[in-house]
C-alpha positions in Angstrom: -106.7 -79.6 17.0 -108.2 -79.4 20.7 -108.4 -76.0 22.2 -110.1 -74.3 25.2 -112.4 -71.7 24.2 -114.3 -69.1 26.0 -117.7 -67.9 24.4 -118.7 -65.6 27.3 -117.1 -64.1 30.4 -117.7 -66.1 33.7 -116.4 -68.5 36.2 -114.2 -71.5 35.4 -117.2 -73.4 33.8 -117.0 -71.3 30.7 -113.7 -73.0 29.6 -114.8 -75.4 27.1 -112.7 -78.0 25.1 -113.6 -77.8 21.4 -112.1 -79.0 18.0 -110.9 -76.2 16.1 -108.8 -75.6 12.7 -105.1 -75.7 13.3 -103.8 -72.2 12.6 -101.4 -71.4 9.6 -98.5 -69.1 10.5 -98.2 -65.8 8.6 -95.0 -64.4 7.0 -93.5 -63.5 10.4 -94.9 -66.1 12.6 -94.2 -69.6 13.8 -96.5 -72.5 14.4 -95.7 -74.2 17.7 -96.8 -77.7 18.8 -97.4 -76.9 22.4 -96.1 -79.5 24.8 -96.9 -77.4 28.0 -98.9 -74.3 28.8 -98.5 -72.1 32.0 -101.4 -71.4 34.2 -101.4 -67.8 35.3 -103.6 -65.3 37.2 -103.9 -63.2 34.1 -105.8 -66.2 32.5 -108.4 -65.9 35.1 -108.8 -62.2 34.6 -109.3 -62.7 30.8 -111.8 -65.6 31.5 -113.9 -63.4 33.9 -113.9 -60.5 31.6 -112.0 -58.2 34.2 -109.4 -57.8 31.3 -111.5 -57.5 28.1 -110.8 -60.0 25.3 -112.6 -60.4 21.9 -115.1 -63.3 22.1 -114.8 -66.1 21.4 -111.1 -66.6 22.4 -108.6 -69.3 23.5 -107.0 -68.2 26.8 -103.4 -68.7 28.1 -100.4 -66.4 27.3 -97.5 -68.8 28.0 -96.4 -72.2 26.6 -93.3 -74.0 25.2 -93.1 -76.7 22.6 -91.6 -77.5 19.1 -91.9 -75.3 16.0 -93.5 -77.2 13.1 -93.9 -74.5 10.7 -92.6 -70.9 10.0 -93.7 -68.0 7.7 -91.7 -66.8 4.6 -90.0 -63.9 6.4 -88.9 -65.8 9.5 -85.0 -66.3 9.8 -84.1 -66.6 13.5 -86.5 -69.5 14.1 -86.5 -73.0 12.4 -88.6 -76.0 12.1 -87.7 -78.4 14.9 -86.5 -75.5 17.4 -87.6 -76.1 20.9 -89.0 -72.8 22.0 -91.0 -70.9 24.8 -93.0 -67.6 24.7 -95.2 -65.5 26.8 -97.5 -62.5 26.2 -99.3 -64.0 23.2 -102.9 -65.2 23.8 -104.1 -68.7 22.6 -101.9 -71.0 24.6 -104.5 -73.4 25.8 -104.4 -75.3 22.7 -102.5 -78.2 21.0 -101.0 -75.6 18.4 -100.5 -72.0 18.5 -99.3 -69.4 16.0 -96.9 -66.9 17.5 -94.8 -63.8 16.2 -91.4 -65.1 15.7 -90.0 -62.0 17.5 -91.6 -63.5 20.7 -90.1 -66.9 20.4 -87.1 -67.8 22.7 -85.1 -70.9 21.8 -84.6 -73.2 24.7 -80.9 -73.8 25.9 -79.8 -77.5 26.0 -80.8 -78.9 29.4 -84.1 -77.0 29.9 -87.0 -79.0 28.8 -90.4 -77.7 27.6 -92.2 -78.2 30.8 -89.6 -76.2 32.8 -89.6 -73.5 30.2 -93.3 -73.2 30.4 -93.1 -72.7 34.0 -90.4 -70.1 34.0 -91.1 -67.6 31.2 -94.0 -65.5 32.6 -93.3 -65.8 36.2 -89.5 -65.9 36.0 -89.2 -62.8 33.8 -91.9 -61.0 36.0 -89.6 -61.6 39.0 -86.7 -60.5 36.9 -88.1 -57.2 35.9 -89.7 -56.4 39.4 -86.4 -57.1 41.3 -84.0 -55.5 38.6 -86.0 -52.8 36.9 -89.1 -51.6 38.5 -87.5 -51.4 41.8 -83.9 -52.3 41.5 -83.1 -54.0 44.6 -79.5 -53.5 46.1 -77.6 -55.0 49.1 -79.1 -54.0 52.3 -82.7 -53.1 51.0 -85.8 -54.6 52.7 -88.6 -56.1 50.8 -92.1 -57.5 51.6 -93.4 -60.2 49.1 -97.0 -61.1 49.3 -98.1 -64.5 48.2 -94.4 -65.7 48.9 -95.2 -69.3 48.2 -96.9 -68.7 44.9 -95.4 -69.2 41.5 -94.1 -65.5 41.3 -93.6 -65.2 45.0 -91.0 -68.0 45.3 -89.0 -66.7 42.4 -89.2 -63.2 43.8 -87.8 -64.2 47.1 -84.9 -66.1 45.4 -83.9 -63.2 43.2 -84.4 -60.7 46.0 -82.0 -62.7 48.1 -79.4 -63.0 45.2 -79.4 -59.1 45.0 -78.6 -59.0 48.9 -81.9 -57.8 50.0 -83.5 -58.7 53.4 -86.9 -60.5 52.5 -90.1 -60.9 54.3 -93.0 -63.0 53.0 -96.7 -63.3 53.7 -98.5 -66.7 53.2 -101.6 -68.2 54.4 -100.5 -71.7 55.8 -97.6 -73.2 57.7 -96.9 -75.5 54.7 -96.6 -72.4 52.5 -94.5 -70.7 55.1 -92.1 -73.6 54.9 -91.8 -73.2 51.2 -91.0 -69.6 51.3 -88.4 -70.1 54.0 -86.8 -72.7 51.8 -86.6 -70.1 49.0 -84.6 -67.8 51.4 -87.1 -65.6 53.1 -85.7 -64.0 56.2 -89.0 -64.0 58.0 -92.4 -65.3 56.9 -95.7 -63.8 58.1 -98.9 -66.0 58.5 -101.4 -63.3 57.5 -104.3 -65.7 58.6 -102.8 -65.4 62.3 -100.8 -62.3 62.4 -101.3 -58.6 61.2 -98.8 -58.4 58.6 -98.5 -54.5 59.0 -97.7 -54.9 62.7 -95.4 -57.7 62.1 -93.4 -55.8 59.3 -93.0 -52.8 61.7 -91.8 -54.9 64.4 -89.3 -56.8 62.2 -88.0 -53.2 60.9 -88.0 -51.5 64.3 -90.8 -49.3 62.9 -88.7 -48.1 59.9 -90.7 -50.1 57.2 -89.6 -51.6 54.0 -88.1 -50.0 50.9 -90.5 -52.0 48.5 -93.7 -54.1 48.7 -94.2 -56.4 45.8 -98.0 -57.1 45.9 -99.9 -59.3 43.5 -102.9 -59.6 46.0 -104.4 -56.0 45.5 -107.6 -55.3 47.3 -107.1 -57.0 50.6 -103.4 -55.9 51.0 -103.3 -52.5 49.4 -103.8 -50.1 52.4 -101.5 -52.0 54.7 -98.9 -52.4 52.0 -98.8 -48.5 51.9 -98.6 -48.4 55.6 -95.5 -50.6 55.8 -93.3 -48.7 53.6 -90.5 -46.5 54.6 -90.4 -42.8 53.4 -90.2 -42.8 49.6 -90.8 -46.5 49.5 -92.2 -48.2 46.5 -95.5 -50.0 46.3 -95.3 -52.4 43.2 -98.7 -53.5 42.5 -98.4 -56.3 39.8 -101.6 -58.3 40.3 -105.1 -58.4 41.9 -105.8 -61.8 43.1 -108.2 -60.7 45.7 -109.8 -58.1 43.4 -109.1 -54.7 42.1 -107.8 -51.9 44.3 -110.5 -49.1 44.9 -109.9 -45.6 43.8 -108.1 -43.4 46.1 -106.8 -39.9 46.3 -103.0 -39.6 45.4 -102.4 -37.2 48.3 -102.2 -40.4 50.4 -98.9 -41.1 48.9 -97.6 -37.8 50.0 -99.1 -38.2 53.6 -97.6 -41.5 54.2 -94.0 -40.5 53.1 -93.8 -39.3 49.6 -94.4 -42.9 48.4 -94.2 -44.2 44.9 -97.1 -46.5 43.4 -96.7 -48.4 40.1 -98.7 -51.0 38.2 -96.5 -52.7 35.8 -97.0 -55.4 33.4 -94.4 -57.7 31.7 -95.3 -56.5 28.3 -93.8 -53.1 28.8 -90.5 -54.6 30.3 -90.1 -57.0 27.2 -91.0 -54.5 24.5 -87.9 -55.2 22.2 -86.7 -58.6 21.2 -83.3 -57.6 22.7 -84.9 -57.1 26.2 -87.1 -60.2 26.0 -83.9 -62.4 25.1 -81.9 -60.7 27.8 -84.5 -61.5 30.5 -85.5 -64.9 29.2 -81.7 -65.8 28.9 -81.0 -64.9 32.5 -84.0 -66.7 33.8 -83.5 -70.0 31.8 -79.6 -69.8 32.4 -80.3 -69.7 36.2 -82.6 -72.5 35.9 -80.2 -74.6 33.9 -77.4 -73.9 36.3 -79.5 -74.6 39.4 -79.3 -71.1 40.8 -83.0 -70.5 40.5 -85.4 -73.3 41.7 -88.8 -73.8 40.1 -91.5 -75.6 41.9 -94.0 -77.4 39.5 -96.6 -78.4 41.7 -99.3 -79.8 39.6 -99.9 -80.6 35.9 -103.4 -81.0 34.5 -104.6 -82.3 31.1 -105.6 -79.5 28.8 -109.2 -80.6 29.0 -109.3 -80.1 32.9 -108.4 -76.4 32.5 -111.5 -75.4 34.5 -110.5 -77.4 37.6 -107.0 -75.9 37.3 -108.6 -72.4 37.5 -110.6 -73.4 40.4 -107.6 -74.5 42.4 -105.6 -71.4 41.5 -108.5 -69.1 42.5 -109.2 -71.1 45.6 -105.5 -70.6 46.7 -105.1 -74.3 46.7 -101.8 -74.0 44.8 -98.2 -73.3 45.4 -95.5 -72.7 42.8 -96.4 -73.4 39.0 -99.4 -75.2 37.6 -99.1 -76.3 34.0 -101.7 -77.7 31.3 -100.6 -80.6 29.1 -102.3 -81.0 25.7 
């Protein structure tokens, strides 16, 4: 089978298409013929060596497809099931072996491309808005990268919960997408100081929560726009890692909370995985949650997809198609 392999950390050029043996599922695993793989920022962190992976490896942690074989101990998943998953490395390939406990059956009416676009980013937006900081009616929230894959879903879910939502974006075109998703105000950070603008929009009160996937370039000002006892939810670092800082800063700025969550810790049990995935896929099926699949690339062009993502030339979701 064809797979993208990384033999050494580096830039997009280290992503190589190679012929490798098709894997065989173990007793509690399923073999999935992948029809679409999701592109996510964490893939770039793995590729660059920011998050260490054993070399060589096949990147990608999200995909959807059809089960073609199951292990002897698998009961809930059958050959022929349409499934999706996230959190298991090896998705940039034509086939992947996945623990059956991580496979989610797709509801009728949700195709595999849609599922591959919804799993990681949809469940991320779900846990961020419902568990990490459970938004309630009347809360105010700032969403950085509001026109990105997670950003557009965060805005929609926050509005469903009754929050007032501000978003930051880099261009007018992205601002329009964030507004269409429901943002109450959109700040072009390339033209406006988002700290000053958020304080203006909140009459100096600040917001209850900042959802920040950007990291290094937004961190300090994200702290500055929080109301007392506000939450900075740092769930990515597209601009680079946040430098070390003294926790006393949190006290000085209003007894703030800082958390660095990851989806894996919010889908630890199969019950929680199915509950979050069920909500997300159900909302997509009913039209209550709108996905934006902006681009698809052939699997062999994974390097170009990474360049576009890291160059901030994408909005919504990008998929790789084997």
